[in-house]
C-alpha positions in Angstrom: -21.8 3.3 -13.5 -22.4 1.0 -10.2 -19.5 -1.9 -10.5 -20.0 -3.5 -7.0 -23.4 -3.6 -4.9 -23.6 -5.5 -1.4 -27.1 -5.6 0.3 -28.1 -7.1 3.4 -25.5 -9.2 3.3 -24.6 -12.0 6.1 -22.6 -14.1 7.2 -21.7 -16.4 10.7 -18.9 -18.6 11.5 -20.9 -21.1 13.7 -22.7 -19.0 16.6 -20.6 -16.2 15.5 -22.1 -13.4 13.6 -19.3 -12.0 11.1 -21.0 -9.7 9.4 -24.7 -8.3 9.4 -26.9 -6.6 6.8 -23.4 -5.0 5.1 -24.6 -2.8 2.6 -21.6 -1.4 0.2 -21.6 0.0 -3.3 -19.1 1.3 -5.4 -18.9 3.4 -8.7 -16.4 3.6 -11.7 -13.1 5.3 -10.6 -14.3 5.1 -7.0 -11.2 4.2 -4.9 -12.9 2.9 -1.3 -11.0 1.8 2.0 -12.1 -0.6 3.8 -11.5 0.0 7.6 -12.0 -1.5 11.3 -10.3 -3.2 13.5 -8.2 -7.0 13.1 -10.8 -9.6 13.0 -13.6 -7.7 12.2 -14.4 -9.4 9.4 -12.7 -7.3 5.9 -10.7 -10.2 4.3 -14.5 -12.4 4.8 -15.8 -9.6 3.2 -13.4 -9.4 0.2 -13.5 -12.9 0.1 -17.5 -13.3 -0.1 -17.2 -10.0 -3.0 -14.6 -12.3 -5.4 -16.5 -15.4 -4.6 -13.8 -17.0 -2.3 -16.5 -17.9 0.5 -20.5 -17.9 0.4 -22.9 -15.6 2.2 -25.6 -16.7 4.6 -27.9 -13.9 3.6 -28.2 -10.7 1.1 -26.7 -10.3 -2.7 -23.7 -9.1 -4.2 -23.9 -7.9 -7.5 -21.3 -7.2 -10.1 -22.7 -6.7 -13.6 -21.7 -9.2 -16.4 -19.0 -7.4 -18.1 -17.1 -5.9 -15.0 -14.0 -7.9 -14.6 -12.4 -8.2 -11.3 -9.0 -8.6 -9.8 -8.1 -9.7 -6.3 -4.8 -9.7 -4.3 -5.5 -11.3 -0.7 -2.8 -10.9 2.1 0.1 -12.8 2.3 -0.2 -13.5 -1.8 2.9 -14.9 -3.4 3.3 -15.6 -6.9 4.7 -19.3 -7.3 5.8 -20.2 -10.6 8.4 -22.1 -12.0 8.6 -19.2 -15.4 11.2 -16.9 -15.7 10.1 -13.4 -14.6 9.5 -11.9 -18.0 7.4 -14.9 -19.2 5.1 -15.0 -15.9 4.5 -11.1 -16.5 4.0 -11.9 -20.8 0.9 -14.7 -19.5 -1.6 -11.9 -18.7 -1.3 -11.0 -22.5 -1.5 -14.4 -24.1 -4.0 -13.4 -26.4 -2.3 -10.4 -27.7 0.9 -12.8 -28.3 -1.6 -15.5 -30.0 -2.6 -12.4 -32.3 1.3 -12.1 -32.5 2.0 -15.1 -34.1 -1.2 -15.0 -36.2 0.0 -11.6 -38.0 3.5 -13.0 -38.4 1.8 -16.2 -40.0 -0.2 -14.3 -42.4 2.8 -12.0 -43.3 4.2 -15.2 -44.3 1.6 -16.6 -46.4 1.3 -13.1 -48.0 5.0 -13.0 -49.1 4.9 -16.7 -50.1 1.8 -16.8 -52.0 2.0 -17.9 -55.6 1.7 -15.4 -58.3 -1.2 -16.9 -60.2 -3.6 -16.9 -56.8 -6.8 -16.2 -57.2 -7.5 -12.3 -56.3 -10.5 -13.6 -54.3 -7.9 -15.6 -51.9 -5.4 -12.4 -52.0 -8.2 -10.2 -51.1 -9.6 -12.6 -48.7 -6.1 -12.9 -46.6 -5.5 -9.3 -46.5 -8.8 -8.5 -45.0 -8.1 -11.1 -42.6 -4.7 -9.5 -42.0 -6.1 -6.0 -41.6 -9.0 -6.9 -39.4 -6.3 -8.4 -37.1 -4.0 -6.0 -36.7 -6.6 -3.1 -35.8 -7.5 -5.1 -32.9 -4.1 -6.2 -32.2 -3.5 -2.5 -32.4 -6.6 -1.3 -30.3 -5.8 -3.9 -27.6 -2.4 -3.0 -26.6 -0.7 -4.8 -28.7 2.1 -2.2 -29.6 2.4 -1.1 -26.1 2.0 -4.3 -23.7 5.8 -5.4 -23.7 6.6 -0.9 -22.4 3.7 -1.4 -19.9 5.5 -4.9 -18.5 8.6 -2.8 -17.9 7.2 0.1 -16.8 5.4 -1.8 -13.8 8.7 -4.5 -13.0 10.5 -0.9 -12.6 7.9 0.4 -10.3 8.3 -2.5 -8.4 11.9 -2.7 -8.1 12.7 -5.2 -10.5 14.1 -2.6 -13.0 17.8 -4.1 -12.3 16.9 -7.6 -12.4 17.6 -10.3 -15.2 14.1 -10.9 -16.1 15.2 -14.5 -17.2 15.6 -15.1 -13.5 13.6 -17.9 -12.7 10.7 -17.0 -10.0 11.5 -19.7 -7.9 14.5 -18.2 -6.9 13.4 -15.0 -5.5 12.7 -14.5 -1.5 9.0 -14.1 -0.8 8.6 -10.5 -0.5 9.3 -10.4 -4.1 7.4 -12.8 -4.7 4.6 -10.7 -3.2 5.4 -7.7 -5.0 5.5 -9.9 -8.6 2.0 -11.1 -7.5 0.9 -7.0 -7.1 3.1 -6.6 -10.5 1.1 -9.3 -12.4 -2.4 -8.5 -11.5 -1.6 -4.6 -11.9 -1.0 -5.6 -15.4 -4.8 -7.1 -16.4 -6.2 -4.1 -15.7 -9.5 -5.3 -14.4 -12.7 -3.0 -14.0 -12.9 -3.4 -9.6 -9.2 -4.0 -8.0 -9.7 -5.6 -4.9 -6.5 -5.6 -2.4 -5.8 -6.8 0.8 -2.8 -5.3 2.4 -0.8 -4.4 -0.8 1.6 -2.5 1.2 3.1 -5.5 2.5 6.9 -5.8 1.4 7.3 -2.6 -0.3 10.0 -0.2 0.8 9.1 3.6 0.6 10.2 4.2 -2.9 7.7 1.5 -4.5 4.8 2.9 -2.0 5.4 6.2 -3.5 5.2 4.7 -7.1 2.6 2.5 -6.1 0.0 5.5 -5.2 1.0 7.7 -8.0 -0.2 4.6 -10.3 -3.3 4.0 -8.3 -4.9 7.8 -8.2 -4.6 7.5 -12.0 -6.1 4.1 -12.3 -9.1 4.2 -14.7 -10.6 1.5 -12.8 -12.4 1.5 -9.2 -10.7 0.1 -6.2 -11.5 -1.8 -3.2 -8.6 -1.7 -0.6 -7.8 -3.1 2.9 -5.1 -1.4 4.4 -3.2 -0.4 7.5 -1.2 2.0 6.4 -2.9 5.6 6.7 -0.6 7.3 4.8 -1.2 5.3 1.6 -5.2 5.5 2.7 -4.4 9.4 2.6 -3.5 9.6 -0.7 -5.7 7.1 -2.2 -9.0 6.8 -0.8 -12.1 8.6 -2.0 -14.3 7.2 0.4 -14.7 5.1 3.6 -16.0 2.4 4.2 -16.1 1.2 8.4 -16.6 -2.5 9.1 -17.6 -1.9 13.0 -19.9 -4.8 15.2 -20.5 -6.4 11.7 -22.2 -3.3 10.1 -21.0 -1.0 7.7 -20.9 2.7 7.6 -19.9 4.8 5.0 -17.9 8.4 4.8 -17.2 10.3 1.4 -13.5 11.8 1.6 -10.2 10.2 2.5 -9.2 8.5 5.9 -8.0 12.0 7.7 -11.6 12.9 6.8 -13.2 9.9 8.2 -11.6 10.3 11.7 -12.9 13.8 12.1 -16.4 12.7 10.4 -16.7 9.7 12.5 -15.7 12.1 15.6 -18.2 14.8 14.5 -21.1 12.5 13.6 -21.0 10.3 17.1 -20.8 14.3 19.1 -24.1 14.9 16.8 -25.8 11.5 18.0 -25.0 11.9 21.5 -26.4 15.4 21.8 -29.7 14.3 20.2 -29.3 11.0 22.4 -29.3 13.2 25.5 -31.6 15.9 24.6 -34.1 13.2 23.6 -33.4 11.5 27.8 -33.7 14.9 28.7 -37.3 15.5 27.2 -38.6 12.2 28.1 -37.4 12.7 32.1 -39.6 16.1 32.0 -42.2 14.4 30.6 -42.3 11.7 32.8 -42.0 13.6 35.8 -44.6 16.0 34.4 -47.1 12.5 34.0 -46.4 11.2 37.2 -47.2 14.9 39.1 -50.4 15.8 36.9 -51.8 12.5 36.5 -54.2 12.3 39.7 -55.1 16.1 39.6 -58.6 16.7 37.4 -57.7 19.8 36.3 -54.3 18.7 34.6 -55.3 14.9 34.0 -55.7 15.3 30.9 -52.7 17.0 29.8 -51.0 14.2 31.8 -52.5 11.8 29.5 -51.4 13.9 26.6 -48.0 13.0 27.8 -48.4 10.1 28.2 -49.4 8.9 25.2 -46.6 11.2 23.1 -44.4 8.9 25.4 -45.7 6.1 24.4 -45.9 7.2 20.3 -41.9 8.3 20.7 -39.0 6.6 18.4 -36.6 6.4 21.1 -33.6 6.8 20.3 -30.3 4.4 21.0 -27.3 5.9 23.0 -24.5 6.1 20.1 -22.0 3.4 20.3 -18.5 4.9 20.6 -15.2 3.3 19.6 -14.6 -0.4 20.5 -12.4 -1.0 23.4 -8.4 -0.9 22.8 -5.5 -0.9 24.6 -4.7 1.4 27.4 -0.9 1.7 27.9 2.3 4.3 28.4 5.8 3.0 28.4 8.2 4.4 31.3 11.8 4.2 32.6 13.7 2.9 35.6 16.1 6.1 35.2 17.4 8.6 32.6 20.2 8.2 30.3 23.1 10.6 30.5 23.1 12.7 27.6 25.2 11.0 24.8 23.1 7.5 24.5 24.9 5.5 21.5 28.0 6.1 19.6 28.6 4.0 16.6 32.2 4.2 15.2 33.4 2.6 11.8 31.4 0.0 11.9 31.4 -2.7 9.1 28.6 -5.6 8.8 28.8 -8.6 6.4 26.4 -11.2 5.6 28.2 -14.4 3.9 31.2 -12.4 3.5 29.3 -9.5 0.9 29.6 -6.3 3.3 26.2 -4.8 3.9 27.5 -1.4 5.5 30.7 -0.5 6.0 32.8 2.4 7.6 29.4 3.9 9.7 29.3 6.3 12.2 26.6 7.6 14.2 25.5 9.3 17.4 22.3 9.3 19.2 21.6 11.9 22.1 18.9 11.4 24.9 15.4 11.9 23.8 16.0 11.5 20.1 13.6 9.8 18.2 15.3 8.5 15.2 13.7 6.4 12.2 16.2 4.3 10.1 14.7 4.1 6.4 16.0 2.6 3.3 15.2 0.1 0.5 14.4 -3.5 1.6 17.8 -5.2 2.3 19.5 -1.9 2.8 20.6 -3.1 6.3 18.4 -1.6 8.8 17.5 -4.8 10.5 20.9 -5.5 10.8 22.2 -2.9 12.3 19.4 -3.0 15.2 21.0 -6.3 16.0 24.5 -5.4 15.5 23.5 -2.7 18.3 21.6 -4.8 20.5 25.0 -7.8 20.6 22.4 -10.1 18.1 25.2 -10.5 15.7 29.4 -9.0 15.9 30.6 -6.8 13.3 33.5 -7.2 11.6 35.2 -3.7 12.7 34.3 -0.9 14.7 32.7 -0.2 18.2 29.4 0.4 19.5 29.3 2.3 22.8 26.9 3.0 25.0 26.3 6.5 27.7 26.0 5.9 31.2 22.8 4.4 32.7 21.6 2.8 29.0 18.8 0.0 29.4 17.8 -1.3 26.0 14.3 -2.4 25.2 14.3 -4.4 21.9 11.0 -5.3 20.0 11.8 -7.9 17.4 9.1 -7.9 14.2 9.1 -11.3 13.9 8.4 -11.7 17.5 11.1 -14.5 17.5 11.7 -14.5 21.5 7.9 -15.7 22.4 7.5 -19.1 23.0 4.7 -21.3 20.8 4.0 -23.3 23.6 3.3 -21.0 26.2 0.3 -19.5 27.6 0.1 -15.8 27.2 0.5 -15.5 31.2 3.5 -17.7 31.1 4.7 -15.9 28.1 4.7 -12.8 30.3 5.5 -13.8 33.8 8.3 -16.0 33.2 10.3 -12.8 32.4 9.1 -11.3 35.5 8.7 -13.9 37.9 9.5 -11.2 40.7 6.1 -9.8 40.2 3.1 -10.8 41.4 0.2 -12.8 39.4 -2.1 -9.7 39.4 0.2 -7.3 38.4 1.0 -9.3 35.2 -2.9 -10.1 34.1 -3.2 -5.9 34.8 -0.7 -5.2 32.2 -2.1 -8.2 29.8 -5.9 -6.4 30.3 -4.6 -3.4 29.1 -3.4 -5.1 26.2 -7.0 -6.4 25.5 -6.4 -10.0 27.0 -8.7 -10.5 29.8 -10.2 -13.3 31.6 -9.3 -16.7 30.5 -7.8 -14.5 26.9 -4.2 -14.8 29.4 -4.4 -18.9 29.3 -4.7 -18.9 25.4 -1.6 -20.5 23.8 1.1 -18.1 22.0 1.1 -20.6 18.9 -2.9 -20.0 18.6 -2.8 -16.2 18.5 -3.1 -14.0 15.3 -0.2 -11.4 14.0 -1.9 -8.7 15.9 -2.2 -10.4 19.3 1.4 -11.6 19.2 2.3 -8.0 18.8 0.7 -6.6 21.5 1.9 -9.9 23.9 5.2 -8.6 22.9 4.5 -4.8 23.4 3.3 -6.1 27.1 6.6 -7.2 27.5 8.5 -4.2 26.5 6.5 -1.9 28.7 7.1 -3.9 32.0 11.0 -3.7 31.0 11.0 0.2 31.9 13.7 0.7 29.4 15.5 4.0 28.7 16.2 3.7 24.9 13.9 1.6 22.6 15.1 -0.3 19.4 12.0 -1.1 17.5 11.6 -2.8 14.2 8.5 -2.3 12.3 6.1 -2.0 15.9 3.4 -1.4 13.6 3.2 -4.1 11.3 0.1 -6.5 12.3 -1.5 -3.8 14.5 -4.7 -2.1 13.4 -5.4 1.2 12.9 -6.9 1.8 16.3 -3.7 -0.1 18.4 -1.4 2.1 15.8 -2.8 5.3 17.3 -2.8 4.0 21.1 1.0 3.3 19.8 2.1 6.7 18.5 0.6 8.3 21.8 2.1 5.9 24.0 5.9 6.5 22.6 5.1 10.6 22.0 5.0 10.5 25.5 7.7 7.9 26.5 10.3 9.8 28.2 13.3 7.8 27.0 14.9 7.8 23.3 13.9 5.6 20.6 15.7 4.2 17.4 13.2 2.4 14.9 12.3 1.1 11.4 9.4 1.5 9.8 7.2 1.5 6.5 4.5 3.5 7.7 5.0 7.2 7.1 2.5 8.2 9.0 3.7 6.9 12.1 7.3 8.3 11.3 5.9 11.7 10.8 4.2 11.5 14.1 7.3 10.1 16.2 10.9 10.9 14.5 12.9 13.7 15.3 15.4 13.0 12.8 15.5 10.3 9.6 18.7 8.6 9.1 18.9 6.6 5.6 20.6 3.8 4.9 22.0 3.1 1.8 24.7 1.7 -0.5 26.1 1.1 2.7 26.4 4.6 4.0 24.0 6.9 6.1 22.4 10.2 6.0 21.2 12.3 8.3 17.9 14.5 7.7 16.5 16.6 10.6 12.8 16.3 11.3 9.8 13.9 10.4 9.5 11.8 7.1 7.4 15.3 5.0 10.7 17.1 6.2 12.8 14.4 4.6 10.4 13.9 1.4 11.2 17.9 1.1 14.7 18.2 1.1 15.1 15.2 -1.0 12.9 17.1 -3.7 15.7 20.1 -3.2 18.4 17.9 -3.6 17.1 16.2 -6.2 16.0 19.8 -7.9 19.8 21.0 -7.1 21.0 18.3 -8.6 19.2 18.5 -12.1 19.9 22.3 -12.5 23.8 21.6 -11.6 26.1 21.8 -14.2 28.1 18.6 -15.6 31.3 20.1 -14.7 33.1 20.5 -10.9 33.5 24.0 -10.1 35.8 24.7 -7.9 35.4 28.4 -6.9 31.8 29.9 -6.0 29.3 30.6 -8.2 28.5 33.8 -8.9 25.0 35.4 -10.3 25.8 35.5 -13.6 27.3 31.7 -13.4 24.1 30.8 -11.6 22.2 32.6 -14.5 24.2 30.6 -16.9 23.4 27.1 -15.3 19.3 28.2 -15.1 19.3 29.0 -18.7 21.4 25.7 -19.5 18.9 23.7 -17.5 16.0 25.6 -19.4 17.5 24.6 -22.6 17.8 21.6 -22.2 14.4 21.1 -20.5 12.7 23.1 -23.9 14.8 20.3 -25.9 13.5 17.7 -24.3 9.9 19.4 -24.6 10.4 19.6 -28.6 12.0 15.7 -28.8 8.4 15.1 -27.5 6.8 17.1 -29.9 8.6 16.0 -32.7 8.4 12.0 -32.0 4.3 12.3 -31.5 4.4 14.4 -35.0 6.8 11.4 -36.4 4.4 8.6 -34.9 1.6 10.8 -36.9 3.3 10.7 -39.8 4.1 7.3 -39.2 0.8 6.6 -39.2 -0.5 8.0 -41.8 1.9 6.4 -43.7 0.9 2.6 -42.8 -2.8 3.5 -43.2 -1.6 4.6 -46.8 0.4 1.5 -47.7 -2.1 -0.6 -46.4 -5.3 0.6 -48.7 -2.6 0.4 -51.9 -1.6 -3.5 -50.5 -5.8 -4.1 -50.8 -5.8 -2.8 -54.4 -6.1 -5.4 -57.2 -3.2 -4.6 -59.2 -1.0 -4.4 -56.0 -2.2 -7.4 -54.1 -2.1 -9.6 -57.5 1.7 -8.5 -58.1 3.1 -11.0 -55.3 6.8 -8.8 -55.8 4.9 -5.2 -55.3 2.8 -6.5 -52.3 6.0 -8.3 -50.6 7.9 -4.8 -51.0 4.8 -2.7 -49.6 4.6 -5.4 -46.9 8.5 -4.7 -45.7 7.8 -1.1 -45.7 4.6 -2.1 -43.4 7.0 -4.2 -41.0 9.9 -1.0 -41.3 7.2 1.3 -40.0 5.6 -0.7 -37.2 9.3 -1.4 -35.8 9.7 2.6 -36.1 6.8 3.1 -34.2 7.7 0.6 -31.2 11.1 2.3 -31.0 9.7 5.9 -31.3 7.4 5.1 -28.5 9.8 3.8 -26.2 11.8 7.1 -26.3 8.6 9.3 -25.8 8.2 6.8 -23.0 11.6 7.5 -21.4 11.3 11.3 -21.9 8.1 11.6 -20.4 9.5 10.0 -17.3 
């Protein structure tokens, strides 16, 4: 079933066309990635779909029964409620129904003995209908759903009575997405939902969206995420859309294949046209060949001529070079302790870095990754420990917040002031490599988008020719094409790199070692992100199979067999318990149905004492069912 259809949609801002004859169609359960460079109009199209902005021409069709949930960029949940109360607002109708059930139960329990049977029967019928509706709409499940979603977004350890006003901007953004997912709309429209998510939360969100029963339209610059989620890609380029079936990697390969095919057809036709024109020119004046020449000329006039296929839009082209090479030992950190407001972020930290390595710092938000980079660049002073550098080290630092860019300067002034000995032409040429040409270099920094500011910062970093690069989230604000250019430049970089990134595709391409920061300590993993995930899974499996007691001597084959046997025994026990719970829930439901039928019998509902006793049993069984469901969910996870 079609949940969204856009036909001939056009939109302009002033004289500048943003969307032109856009076509888009989404079916139930499809996961569509909308891709395109920054400024292509992706967010504009999403806003038009959800009705936040109008269109100049065309139609956007959404069936009346289809519900839409929209998460805009930089959306934060602003509320004076607590975390729990805010999430519960999604289920306000269920909570009202719950109150109504409680009121009906109280009325039935306190109804007079001489109440007419018709009144009692009417109340029981109303109660029965409301209870069935409550159950069918998830009334006995919604609190468990809230806990599951909050846990997935990293709020498992939070006090749910915490006021939202006390949370950070990133936490409010995560809560906004959590609340949206709880509404379970037929179509999820998500604009950069992976912002502010650490890797654990990203992995959870991927798994959740993969099993989501509705359709999804998503804009994201996270290629790893798109490869996991997308079943189709719609590219928005030069104001038009092109559709591809498959994930992001398929889209890249198919786009290249289509371009090569179209180019071959165009070149083949151009060759044929040239040959026919040459034949006409040579043979039109000859009496013996003039008819053939006229026929060819008519063919040329009727020919449907192909346009030369448009390649990729203009993109940045740059590379990083170094002034001179470092020694083999680049960096040594010994027993480092850094605290914030007397609270240690990490302590006793040790790390060494050798020439040519490319190290990725990963860890949960707040683990201290950016703090460690700032300690290395001497932007903050550690409480204890030392940071020493090898010979000839020249540090180049990229700040994710671009805090060192002066908002009042023009782009040209911003870069030239850092390198005043360079001629203006060199600065302009460098900025041209980053897509700032002509009068663009006279724009003020304050007027730039996030992606443009990132390109200015990268231009300054390239001119520095540092032999050790420290990069804090370098792919933030960059579109997909710009990320690929940056990756290629860093892969060919002859120096040493330390970087922080949540972009797992970027980490996979660049990292030779992963350094995980957790609980104030570091753990090293050789290889890229996929290698890291594989090793973490192996560690988890070993931990699950390990015996609870500490074994000092080596484990022989007999002991290893016994441990495997114990692990298998625990797993069988878990599965048996799940089966037993499911059986008990089924039996409880049967008992509830029997009691509700009994409660509807005239001789029972006319007996106030008997009716109250049966209602008490129903309440007990409902509470038991809720407890069983919570245990079942815990065992399943």
